[in-house]
N, C-alpha and C positions, 0 to 999 in steps of 0.2 A: 018027424016030430022031435026026435032026440037031437038032431043037428040044430034045429031052430032053438031048442032049449039051451044047448051049449053056447051058441053065439050070444044069446041074451045074457048069460052069466058073465061071459068075457067082457061085454060092454059095461056091465055093472062094475066089474073090477076096475076097468080103466076110469070109469067115472069116479069111483072112490079114490083111486090114486090121484087123479087130477084135483079132486076136492081137498085131499090131504096136502097136496103140494101148495095149493092156494092158501089153505089155512096156515101152513108153515110159513109161507111168505108173509102173510098178514101178521103172524105173530112176530116174525123177525122185524118187520117194518115197525110194529108197535114198540118192540124192544129198542130198536134204533132211535126212535123218537124219545123214548124214556131215558136213554143213556146220554149223559152230559159229560163232555170232556173240557178240561181247562188247561191253559198253557202255563209256562213257568213264571209268567209275570202276573198271574191272577190267582185268586183263591176262591173256591166254590164253597159256600156255606149251605149245608143241607140241614134243614130243620123240619120238624113235624113229628118225628118219632124220638122219643127220649127227651131228657131235660137239657142236654147239651148239644148244640149244633155240631154236626160233623164238618170238619175242614178238609177239603181236598185240594191239593196243590200239584200241578203238573201231572195229573192223572185223570181218571174218569169214574163215574158212578151212575148207577141206574136210579132215577128218581121216580119213585112210585107215585103215580097220581093219586089224588084224594087224600093220601096219608103223608106225603112229603112235598116240600117246596124248596127252592134254592135261589140264592142271590150271588152274584159275582162281586168281588172286591178287588180293585186294582192294587197290585204290589209295586207298581212302577214308581220311579223317583219323581218327586214333586219339587219343582224349582220355582221360586217366587221371590220378589223383592221385598225387603224389610226396610221401609223408609218412613219413619214416623213423621207426621205432618207438623207436629209441634217441635220446638227447639228442645234439645237435650242439654242439661247442665252438668258440667264436669265437676270434679272435686274442687276445682279452683273457682267455680261459679261462672265459668265462661259458657255462653250459650253456643252450641254447635248443632249442625245438621248432619246426621249420619245416614248414609245409604249403604245397605248391605244386601247380599244375596244368600239365601238359605236353601239347602238341598235336604229334603225330608222324605222319608218313606215309611211305609208300614213294616213293622218287624216281621220276620219270617216264621216265628214260632206260632203254634196254634193259639196259645193264650192271648198273645198280642193281636193276632188276627181277629179273634173273637171280641177283644176289647175295642179294637178299631171299628169293627162292625157295629158294636153297640153305639159308638160315638158318631160315626159318619156314614153308615150304610144308606140311610135315607136322604142324605144331603148331596147336593150337586157339587162338582169340583170347585166352583167359585166360592160357594158357601163354606166348604171345608177349608180352602186356603185362607179365607177371611178369618175364621176362628183361630187357625194356627198362627196367622200373622199378628193377631192381637196378643197372643201369649208371647210370641217372640219379641214384639215391640216393648212389652212390659219388662221382660227380662233385660233387654238391651238398655232400656232407660236406667234400670238399677245398676247394671255394670258400668255404664258411662259415668254415673254419679260417683263411682268409687275410683275412677281413674283421672289422670291429668290429660291435658290436650297433647302434651309431648308423648305420653305413653300410647294414646290412641293413634297418633300419626306415625310414630316410629316403631310401634310394636303391634301391628294389626293381627299377627298370628296369635299373640297372647290374648287379644280380645276374642278371637274366634274360639280358642281353647276354653276360655272362661265361659263363653256363651254356650258352648256345647255341654260343658260340665254343669252349668246352672239349669239349662233347659232339660237335661236328661230325665230328671224326676217327673216333671209335668208331661213331657212327651211320652214317657213310659206309661203313665196313667192313661194316656189316650192310645196306647198301642203303637206309638210312633218312635222314631229315632232320628236324631239330627246327623245326617251324613257329613255335611260341611256347612260352615258359616264363614263368609268372607266379607270384609269391609270393602266396599266399592268406592266410596267417596266420603270425605270429611271436610266440611267447610263451615265458616262462621261469618257473621255480618260485620264484625268489628276488625277484620283483617288480622286477627291474632295469629292465625296459622301462617299468613304471608309474612308477618313481622318476625315470627319465630325463627325463620331461617336466615334473617338478615345478619345476625352476629356471626353465624358460620360463614355466610357469604363474605362479610367484611373481613373475617379472619383469613379466609382463603385468599381473598384479594390482597390483603396485607402481606401474607406469606409470598404470594406471587410477585408483588411489588418489591419485597425485600430480596427475593431470589434474583429478580431482574436487576435491582440495584447492585447486588453483590457481583453478578455476572458482568455488569457494566464497569464496576470498580476494578474487577480483575482484568478486564479488557484494557481499561485505561492504564492500569499499572504495567501490563505487558507492553502497551504502546509506548509508555514513558521510558521503560527500560530499553526498548528497541531504539527509540529516538536518542536516548542517552548514549547508547553504544555507537550509533551512527555519528552523533556529535563528537564523541571522543575520537572516532576514526577520522572524521573531517579535521578535527583540531590537530591530530598527529600529522595528517597529510599537509595541512597548512604550515605546521612547524617545519616539516621537511622541505616544503617549497620555499619558505622564508629563508631557511638555512642555505638552500641551494642558490637562491637569489643573492644572499649576502656573500657567499663564496664567489659567485660570478662577478659581483660588483668589486670585490677585493681583487680578483684576478684582473679585471679591467683597469682598476686603479694602479696595480703593479705594472701592467703593460704600458699604461699611459706614462707612469713615472719613468720606466725604462726608455720609452720613446723620447721623453723630454731630456733625459740624461744624454742619450745618444745625439739628439739635436744640439744640445749645448756643447758636447764634445766636438761634433763636426763643425759647429760654428766657431768654436775656439780654434780649431786647426786651420779653418779657412781664414779667420782673421789674422792668425799668426803668420801664415804664408803671405797674405796680402800685405801685412805690415812689413815683412822682410823684403818683399818685392818693391813696395813703395819707397823704401829707403834710397833706391837707386835713381829716383826721378827728381825733377826740379821741385822747387818750393811750391809753385802753384799746383803741381800734380799732387804733392803731399797734402796741401790744404784741401783740395777737392776730394781726395781719397778719404781724408779724415771726416769731411762732411758726409760722404757716402757711408762711411762706417758708422758715424753717429746716427744717420737716418736708418741704417739697417738695424742698429741696436734698438732704436725707438720702435721700428716696425716689429722686431722680434718681441720687444716688451709688450707692445699692444697685442700681438698675436697670442703671446702667452697669457696675457690678461683675459683676452677673449676665450681662449681655451679653458682657462680657470672658471670663467663665468659659465661656459657651456657645461663643464663638469658639475658645477654647483647646481645649474638648472636641471641637469639630468638626474642628479641625486635628489633634488627636491621633487622632480616628477615621479621618481621611483617611490619616494616616501609618500607622496600624495596618492599614488596608485595603491600602495600597500594599505594606506589608511582607508581609501574608498572601497577597496575590494575585500579587505580582511576585517579591519576594525569595525567599520559600519555594519557589515553583515554579522559580525560577532555580537555587537551590541543589540541588534534586532533579535538574534537568536536568544540572547540573554534575557530580554524582556519577554519573549514569547514562551520560553521554556526555562523555568527557574532551576530545574535540575541540571542545566548545562553550565551553570556559573563556574563550577570548578574547572571544567575543561576549557572554558573561555579564558579563565585566569591563567592557566598554564600556557595557552596559546599567546596571550598578550605578553607574558613574561619572556617567552621565546622570541617574539618579535622585537621586544625592547632590547634583549641581549644582541640580537642580530643587527639592529640599527646602531647600537652602541659600538659593536665590533666594526661595522662599516664606517661609522663616523671616525672611530679611532684610526683605522687604516687610511681613511681619506686624509685625516690630519697629518699622519706620518708622511703620506705621499706629497701633500702640499708643502710640508716643512722641508722635505728632501728637494722639491722643485725650487723653493725659495733659496735653499742653501746653494744649489747648483747655479741658480740665476745670479746670486751674489758673487759666487766664485768666478763665473764667466765675466761679470761686470768688472771685478777686480783685475782679472787678466786683461780685459780690454783697456782698463785704465793704465796697467803696466805697459801695454803695447803703445798707448798714446804717449806715455812718458818717454818710452824709447824713441818714438817718432819726434817728440819735442826736442830731444837731445841732438837731433840732426839739423835743427833749425840753424840758419846763419843770421847775420846781422839784419839782412833785408827782411827775413821773416819776422824777427823780433820787433823791428821798427814797424812793420806792417801791422802786427798785432797791437802794438802800443797805440799807433795812430788810429786804427779802426775802433779800438776800445775807448779812446779819449773822449769822443762825443758823449758817450753814455755816462762817463765819469763827470764831465762838465755839466751835462743835463741834470744829473742827480744832485751836484753841488749847487746848481742854480735853481733847484726845485723850489726853495722858499720864496725866491723872487716871483715865481709864476703865480703865487697866491696873492700877490699885491694887486689890488684893483686899479690903482691910479698912482702915478709918479709925477710930481711937479718939480721941474728943474729950474733952478734960479742961478743964472750965470752972470758974472760981472765982465766976462770977456778977457780977463787977465790970465795969462798962462795958457799952456797947451793942454793941460789936464783938467780943464774946467768944462762945465756944461754936459752935453750929451756924451762927449768923448770920454768923460769920466767913467761912465758905465762900462763901455767897452774896455777901457783900461783895467777896470776892476775885474772883468771877466777874464782878461789875459793873465792878470796876476793870479786869479783862481786856478786857471789851467796850468800856469807855471809852478804852482804848488803841488801838482800831482806827483812828479818824480820824488819830491821830498816826502810826500805822504806814503808812496810806495816803499821808499827806503826805511821810513820810520816803522811801517807795519811789518815788512818782511825782514828787516835787519840786514839787507843786502844793499851794496852800493851799485848804482846803475853803471858806473864806469867799469867796475870789476865784472859785472854781468856781461857787458858788451865785449870786454877783453877776452872772455871765455867763449864767446860765440864765434863761429867761423866767419872769416871775412867774405865780403861780397865777391862773387866770382869763383870761389872755391867750390868745386863739385864734389858731391859725395861719391865714394867709390861704389861701382855697381856690384851686384852679387857675384858676377863672374870674376871680377878683379879681386874681391875679397876671398873667394875660394882659391884663386891662384896664389895670392899672398900667403894664405894659410898653408897651402901645399908646399911653398918654398920654405916657409918657417919650419914645417915638419921635416923636410929633407935635411935642412941644416941641423936640426936637432938630432936626427938619426945619424948624420955624419959625425957629429961631435961625440955621440955616444959610442960609435964604432972606434973612433980614435982613442 
């Protein structure tokens, strides 16, 4: 009986313990349901006991049923657009449309949380944002009316600062604060904003055009300076080339002059030797040699004239080449680049001086050639005179007879101009009729010796007396040399004695 009673007591103890554990678990479960926790982005307002609701942030609290109740209030940032549907008028009376973005949240202090709870706790988020937007749009309208379009567009930070400062009082009354206010877009229907930047755009474009023009001007100046330097260098090179060509032409003229002088000297020597050799031959040989010499002189004269013409043509060609290659190009350069006028002037002066020097030296060479030509002709005439002194009577008679037809032809020249002659003859006498004409011609020819004597002042008889007789031979050069050696020997012997 005692053992049975002891087991019954033990069972009762375990039952009591089990019931106590169940009751404790129930109590803990009830306490867990009554304990409310809130995060850092929320505020728990507990009301029911006391006059002022309790505010719990980032913690927890037991909410006793029947005597307390609680509501959550979000402390997170609210972001919404502030874009009035009506146009806003600036201080200038310009209608603009402004779109902005506002960032608003409930303040973190208990008083602001209680105030915000009083204002918005029973409203949904769209309703709450609508109320706040109306307040923000009103303040935005007032601020826009105090500013100009330029200030709104160019100083959006200033608009945000003024918006936060203006809205701070009203937002504080609602337990809110404006974290940020940013102008997103400003536009108008009259294109005031678009035209506002045009003066600056035009000014910037003008400055860019001016800078480009100045750069182009500097580039043009540098190019002109480089071209001027190149033109000066070309002009100096042309001057040196013209000077070299002038000196070359002068040297050619001097060489040509020396050649002509040598030719004249050689011709003089040849003619002198030929004249001395021809003295030993007969009259006919002398006449033929004289003709040959005369023809040679004519040929040389023609040759020298042709050489002179060739020289003149060469000089003209060089002048034309200089004109075509230097002057024309210089004139084109002068028209194209006005800055090259001074260099072109200096080059033209140098060319003119070179041509003047060449012309002067050419004239001196031509004068020297003419002088040598005249001297050679004079010597040739002297040689002819020496040859004429060797003529005998036959040669003189031959010259007179061969020249007589020309004299008679010249004297009878007036009769050749008579178209018609009518002869009336009576037949009396031997000098009548047609024979009268021939007799007159004979008388005219007979008057030639008298004409010669009257013009020359010399008597024909005295002239023939001084001329060697026909048949007398001129001494040959060997005989003359022998006679001269004999005379020299005699003179030496006389001097020795």
